[in-house]
C-alpha positions as CSV (number, residue, x, y, z in Angstrom):
1,M,181.7,216.7,19.7
2,A,184.2,213.9,20.0
3,E,185.2,215.1,23.4
4,R,181.6,214.9,24.6
5,N,181.3,211.4,23.2
6,F,184.5,210.4,25.0
7,G,183.1,211.9,28.2
8,Y,180.0,209.9,27.9
9,A,181.8,206.7,27.2
10,A,184.2,207.3,30.1
11,R,181.4,208.0,32.4
12,R,179.6,204.8,31.4
13,T,182.7,202.7,31.8
14,V,183.5,204.0,35.2
15,E,179.9,203.7,36.4
16,K,179.8,200.1,35.1
17,R,182.9,199.2,37.0
18,L,181.6,200.9,40.2
19,K,178.3,199.0,39.9
20,R,180.2,195.7,39.6
21,L,182.4,196.6,42.6
22,L,179.4,197.5,44.8
23,R,177.6,194.3,43.7
24,D,180.5,192.0,44.3
25,G,181.4,193.7,47.6
26,R,178.1,193.0,49.3
27,G,178.7,189.3,50.1
28,A,182.4,188.9,49.5
29,L,183.5,190.4,52.8
30,D,180.9,188.6,54.9
31,A,181.7,185.2,53.5
32,G,185.5,185.7,53.4
33,N,185.6,183.4,50.4
34,L,189.0,183.5,48.7
35,D,187.6,183.5,45.1
36,A,185.0,186.2,45.9
37,L,187.6,188.4,47.7
38,H,189.9,188.0,44.7
39,A,187.2,189.1,42.3
40,L,186.5,192.1,44.5
41,R,190.2,193.0,44.6
42,I,190.2,192.8,40.7
43,D,187.1,195.0,40.6
44,V,188.9,197.6,42.7
45,K,191.9,197.5,40.5
46,R,190.0,197.8,37.3
47,L,187.9,200.7,38.6
48,R,191.0,202.5,39.7
49,Y,192.7,202.0,36.4
50,N,189.7,203.1,34.4
51,L,189.4,206.2,36.6
52,E,193.1,207.0,36.2
53,F,192.6,206.9,32.5
54,V,190.1,209.7,32.6
55,A,191.7,211.5,35.5
56,P,193.3,214.2,33.3
57,L,189.8,215.3,32.3
58,L,188.6,215.3,35.9
59,A,191.6,217.2,37.3
60,E,191.5,217.6,41.1
61,R,188.0,216.0,41.3
62,A,189.7,212.6,40.7
63,R,192.0,212.9,43.7
64,E,189.5,211.6,46.4
65,P,188.1,208.6,44.5
66,L,191.6,207.6,43.4
67,A,192.9,207.8,47.0
68,L,189.9,205.7,48.2
69,L,190.6,203.1,45.6
70,A,194.4,203.0,46.3
71,T,193.6,202.5,50.0
72,A,191.3,199.6,49.2
73,Q,193.9,198.1,47.0
74,D,196.4,198.3,49.9
75,H,194.0,196.5,52.2
76,F,193.1,193.8,49.6
77,G,196.8,193.4,48.8
78,T,197.7,192.7,52.4
79,L,194.9,190.1,52.5
80,A,196.1,188.5,49.2
81,D,199.6,188.3,50.5
82,A,198.5,186.5,53.7
83,D,196.5,184.1,51.5
84,A,199.5,183.4,49.3
85,F,201.8,182.8,52.2
86,G,199.3,180.4,53.8
87,R,198.9,178.4,50.6
88,T,202.7,178.3,50.0
89,Y,203.4,177.1,53.5
90,A,200.6,174.6,53.5
91,A,201.9,173.1,50.2
92,M,205.4,172.9,51.5
93,L,204.1,171.2,54.7
94,A,202.1,168.7,52.6
95,D,205.3,167.8,50.7
96,L,207.3,167.0,53.8
97,P,207.5,163.5,55.2
98,A,205.7,163.0,58.5
99,E,208.9,162.5,60.3
100,S,210.6,165.6,59.0
101,D,212.1,167.9,61.7
102,R,211.0,170.9,59.5
103,R,207.3,170.2,60.0
104,P,206.9,172.1,63.4
105,G,208.5,175.2,61.9
106,L,206.4,175.1,58.8
107,Q,203.3,174.5,60.9
108,R,204.1,177.6,62.9
109,L,204.4,179.6,59.6
110,C,201.1,178.2,58.5
111,D,199.4,179.2,61.8
112,D,201.0,182.6,61.6
113,A,199.8,183.1,58.0
114,A,196.3,182.1,59.1
115,R,196.3,184.6,61.9
116,E,197.6,187.3,59.5
117,R,194.9,186.5,57.0
118,Q,192.2,186.8,59.7
119,A,193.6,190.1,60.8
120,A,193.9,191.3,57.2
121,L,190.3,190.2,56.5
122,E,189.1,192.1,59.6
123,G,191.0,195.1,58.5
124,V,189.3,195.0,55.1
125,R,185.9,194.6,56.7
126,T,186.5,197.5,59.1
127,F,187.7,199.7,56.2
128,W,184.6,198.7,54.1
129,R,182.2,199.5,57.0
130,G,183.9,202.8,57.4
131,E,183.8,205.3,60.2
132,G,180.4,206.9,59.9
133,T,179.8,206.4,56.2
134,P,180.6,203.0,54.7
135,Y,183.3,202.8,52.1
136,P,181.0,201.9,49.2
137,E,178.9,205.0,49.8
138,R,181.9,207.3,50.1
139,L,183.4,205.8,47.0
140,A,180.2,206.1,45.0
141,A,179.7,209.7,46.1
142,S,183.2,210.7,45.3
143,I,183.1,209.1,41.9
144,S,179.8,210.7,41.1
145,A,181.1,214.1,42.1
146,A,184.3,213.6,40.0
147,L,182.3,212.5,36.9
148,G,179.9,215.4,37.2
149,S,181.8,217.3,34.6
150,L,181.6,214.6,32.0
151,S,178.8,214.3,29.5
152,K,175.7,212.7,30.9
153,D,173.8,212.8,27.6
154,E,174.1,209.9,25.3
155,G,173.4,212.0,22.3
156,S,175.9,214.7,23.1
């Protein structure tokens, strides 16, 4: 009985995280807003960790959704790194006196970070749109298939 209740709770938790990720993902990638993209990155991370927690119950069925989530984390991590470098270089540049001979070099680093961020954002958008089936649909289908063995009945 306890195993069925745990299965139900695990299913609910993972489905709740998935719903949040799908909701947050809709506008975050279009807008490219730093805060919205960060929230989406956190959604991916939390969903992955929740799914990893129940992965022993799901066995091989957890492999595909976990791989999809790991790939998304890689894409969002690249984007977050580019954002962090850009902010760091911009802060360093702002602290330099106008006549500093280091300004041109830091400006180049700022420009490079901005280009890397744009490329990373386009990479995330391309990944999200997917080839054929968009990422959110593939992820939802793979998670649904993986959770199929867990209890669906609240009263179980």
